[in-house]
ZAMARGU-4260 file (C-alpha; in steps of 0.2 Angstrom, whole numbers, plus 5000, padded with zeros to 4 digits):
<rodrens>
0) 4835/5010/5164 | 4838/5024/5177 | 4830/5038/5167 | 4835/5051/5180 | 4853/5047/5178
5) 4851/5048/5159 | 4842/5065/5160 | 4855/5072/5172 | 4870/5066/5161 | 4861/5073/5145
10) 4859/5090/5153 | 4877/5090/5158 | 4883/5085/5140 | 4872/5098/5132 | 4878/5111/5145
15) 4896/5108/5141 | 4893/5108/5122 | 4883/5124/5122 | 4895/5133/5133 | 4908/5134/5118
20) 4896/5146/5109 | 4893/5157/5124 | 4910/5163/5131 | 4928/5160/5127 | 4931/5151/5143
25) 4916/5139/5138 | 4927/5133/5123 | 4939/5126/5136 | 4925/5118/5146 | 4917/5111/5130
30) 4932/5100/5128 | 4926/5090/5142 | 4909/5086/5135 | 4913/5067/5134 | 4915/5066/5153
35) 4897/5065/5159 | 4894/5051/5145 | 4909/5041/5151 | 4903/5042/5169 | 4886/5035/5165
40) 4892/5023/5152 | 4905/5015/5164 | 4893/5016/5180 | 4877/5011/5172 | 4882/5001/5157
45) 4882/5002/5138 | 4863/5003/5135 | 4861/5018/5146 | 4877/5026/5139 | 4871/5025/5121
50) 4854/5030/5126 | 4861/5046/5134 | 4871/5050/5118 | 4856/5047/5107 | 4845/5058/5119
55) 4858/5072/5119 | 4860/5071/5100 | 4841/5072/5097 | 4839/5087/5108 | 4854/5096/5100
60) 4846/5092/5083 | 4830/5100/5088 | 4838/5115/5096 | 4853/5118/5084 | 4851/5108/5069
65) 4858/5092/5062 | 4875/5100/5060 | 4877/5103/5078 | 4870/5086/5082 | 4882/5078/5071
70) 4897/5087/5079 | 4891/5081/5096 | 4888/5063/5092 | 4903/5060/5079 | 4916/5069/5089
75) 4913/5070/5108 | 4901/5055/5107 | 4912/5043/5098 | 4927/5049/5109 | 4916/5045/5125
80) 4911/5028/5118 | 4929/5024/5114 | 4936/5029/5131 | 4921/5020/5140 | 4924/5004/5130
85) 4942/5004/5134 | 4939/5006/5153 | 4926/4993/5153 | 4938/4981/5144 | 4952/4985/5156
90) 4963/4992/5143 | 4979/5001/5148 | 4978/5020/5150 | 4988/5023/5133 | 4977/5011/5124
95) 4961/5018/5131 | 4967/5036/5126 | 4971/5030/5109 | 4955/5022/5106 | 4945/5037/5112
100) 4956/5049/5102 | 4957/5039/5086 | 4939/5033/5084 | 4931/5050/5080 | 4946/5055/5069
105) 4944/5039/5059 | 4925/5040/5057 | 4924/5059/5053 | 4939/5058/5041 | 4931/5043/5032
110) 4915/5053/5030 | 4924/5069/5024 | 4935/5059/5012 | 4920/5050/5005 | 4911/5066/5002
115) 4925/5075/4994 | 4929/5060/4983 | 4910/5060/4977 | 4911/5078/4973 | 4928/5077/4964
120) 4937/5088/4976 | 4955/5087/4982 | 4956/5086/5001 | 4972/5095/5002 | 4965/5109/4991
125) 4950/5110/5002 | 4961/5111/5018 | 4971/5125/5010 | 4956/5135/5006 | 4949/5133/5023
130) 4964/5139/5031 | 4966/5154/5020 | 4947/5158/5023 | 4950/5156/5042 | 4965/5168/5042
135) 4955/5181/5032 | 4940/5180/5044 | 4952/5181/5059 | 4960/5197/5051 | 4943/5205/5049
140) 4939/5201/5067 | 4954/5209/5074 | 4951/5224/5063 | 4934/5226/5070 | 4941/5225/5087
145) 4953/5238/5083 | 4968/5227/5084 | 4976/5233/5068 | 4993/5226/5071 | 4987/5209/5075
150) 4976/5209/5059 | 4992/5214/5049 | 5002/5200/5057 | 4988/5187/5052 | 4987/5194/5035
155) 5006/5193/5032 | 5007/5175/5036 | 5015/5167/5020 | 5008/5154/5009 | 5022/5143/5013
160) 5016/5142/5031 | 4998/5137/5025 | 5005/5124/5013 | 5014/5115/5026 | 5001/5117/5040
165) 4988/5109/5028 | 5000/5094/5026 | 5004/5092/5044 | 4985/5093/5048 | 4983/5074/5050
170) 4997/5073/5064 | 4989/5089/5072 | 4972/5082/5072 | 4976/5065/5079 | 4988/5072/5092
175) 4975/5085/5098 | 4961/5072/5099 | 4972/5059/5108 | 4977/5073/5121 | 4959/5078/5123
180) 4954/5059/5126 | 4968/5057/5138 | 4962/5072/5149 | 4944/5066/5148 | 4949/5049/5153
185) 4959/5055/5168 | 4945/5066/5174 | 4932/5053/5172 | 4943/5040/5181 | 4946/5052/5196
190) 4927/5054/5198 | 4924/5036/5196 | 4936/5031/5209 | 4928/5043/5221 | 4912/5033/5219
195) 4921/5017/5222 | 4915/5009/5205 | 4919/4991/5203 | 4931/4991/5188 | 4949/4984/5188
200) 4954/4997/5176 | 4951/5011/5189 | 4963/5003/5200 | 4978/5006/5189 | 4992/5018/5194
205) 4989/5037/5193 | 4998/5049/5180 | 5013/5050/5191 | 5018/5032/5188 | 5013/5031/5170
210) 5026/5028/5156 | 5023/5024/5137 | 5028/5007/5132 | 5047/5007/5129 | 5045/4999/5112
215) 5037/5015/5106 | 5054/5024/5105 | 5057/5015/5089 | 5042/5025/5081 | 5050/5041/5087
220) 5067/5036/5079 | 5058/5031/5063 | 5049/5048/5063 | 5066/5058/5066 | 5074/5047/5052
225) 5060/5052/5040 | 5061/5070/5044 | 5079/5072/5037 | 5074/5062/5021 | 5077/5071/5005
230) 5059/5067/4998 | 5046/5079/5003 | 5033/5066/5005 | 5044/5056/5017 | 5049/5072/5027
235) 5030/5077/5029 | 5026/5059/5035 | 5040/5060/5047 | 5034/5077/5054 | 5017/5070/5056
240) 5024/5055/5066 | 5035/5067/5076 | 5020/5077/5081 | 5011/5061/5088 | 5026/5055/5097
245) 5030/5072/5104 | 5013/5071/5112 | 5017/5054/5119 | 5033/5060/5127 | 5025/5076/5133
250) 5013/5065/5143 | 5027/5055/5150 | 5037/5071/5155 | 5021/5078/5163 | 5020/5061/5173
255) 5038/5064/5179 | 5034/5081/5185 | 5018/5076/5193 | 5028/5062/5202 | 5040/5075/5210
260) 5026/5087/5214 | 5017/5073/5223 | 5033/5069/5233 | 5033/5088/5238 | 5015/5086/5245
265) 5008/5099/5233 | 4989/5098/5233 | 4980/5092/5217 | 4974/5109/5212 | 4991/5117/5213
270) 4999/5102/5204 | 4987/5105/5189 | 4991/5123/5189 | 5009/5121/5189 | 5008/5108/5175
275) 4997/5119/5165 | 5009/5133/5166 | 5024/5122/5161 | 5014/5116/5146 | 5009/5134/5141
280) 5027/5140/5141 | 5042/5136/5130 | 5047/5124/5145 | 5036/5111/5136 | 5051/5107/5126
285) 5060/5103/5142 | 5045/5092/5147 | 5046/5082/5131 | 5065/5080/5132 | 5063/5074/5150
290) 5050/5061/5144 | 5062/5054/5131 | 5077/5053/5143 | 5066/5044/5155 | 5065/5029/5142
295) 5083/5025/5148 | 5085/5034/5164 | 5069/5028/5172 | 5070/5043/5184 | 5055/5037/5195
300) 5061/5019/5195 | 5044/5013/5189 | 5051/5000/5178 | 5061/4993/5192 | 5046/4992/5203
305) 5036/4984/5189 | 5049/4970/5187 | 5051/4967/5206 | 5033/4966/5210 | 5027/4948/5211
</rodrens>
């Protein structure tokens, strides 16, 4: 094993993870904690990748306790393992992102559900209580900062909002995790390509040429059909699915925007800045709609190219 590489990657992982507790900007940087582990896992192999994860988890347990180590290994660590295995097995980008995003959600959810079942607690009741406590804590924080109007706004959030937010949490968690995995996959792939790593998966097209499998539109149609169902259970299931497919077609719309920004010869940094602004504004609804329309319009002609390429 290359212990120098393991040491460097371990330090990078810990640095990104700890940054979330230091500064608000660090919370954004911490989302990319899986990237160093993905790099060493793909470059050096499974053994060194898992050794790096174990080393980072043990150090974090010594410094911050077993809870912090569990968060590091079960969330960021499992995400990195899923993405790395997808890249090593030459899976498609969407498959790799799904594997990386769903693996930690599935494992952590199974552990939490098992714990709640053993203690006789209802998961939905616990989520409701957690959301209410979070709002109370947020209101106290805003009051301490002198933002009384913001504190009043948070305190005035109705119970109905909390009720539906708790029941939409599965879709929100999965969508957030898959989005994070897709971003980490894209960053790691770009860095690996710079080092000319020998891996067929790295030779796939960039974001500008990506599109979701066309058959996925049936999932979106099913979600929209459930949303208008009279039964609340079916309606909530539809909204959870709609959140997931909304993320899918947000990514496809972003790929179209990236395609035209590249054609305009805009540098990578400014492309990322423009896309970030578009997704941070109400214009993200337009981006999602663009991704859905592209299923039939094929505005980049990527499907035509795929069928004509021998």
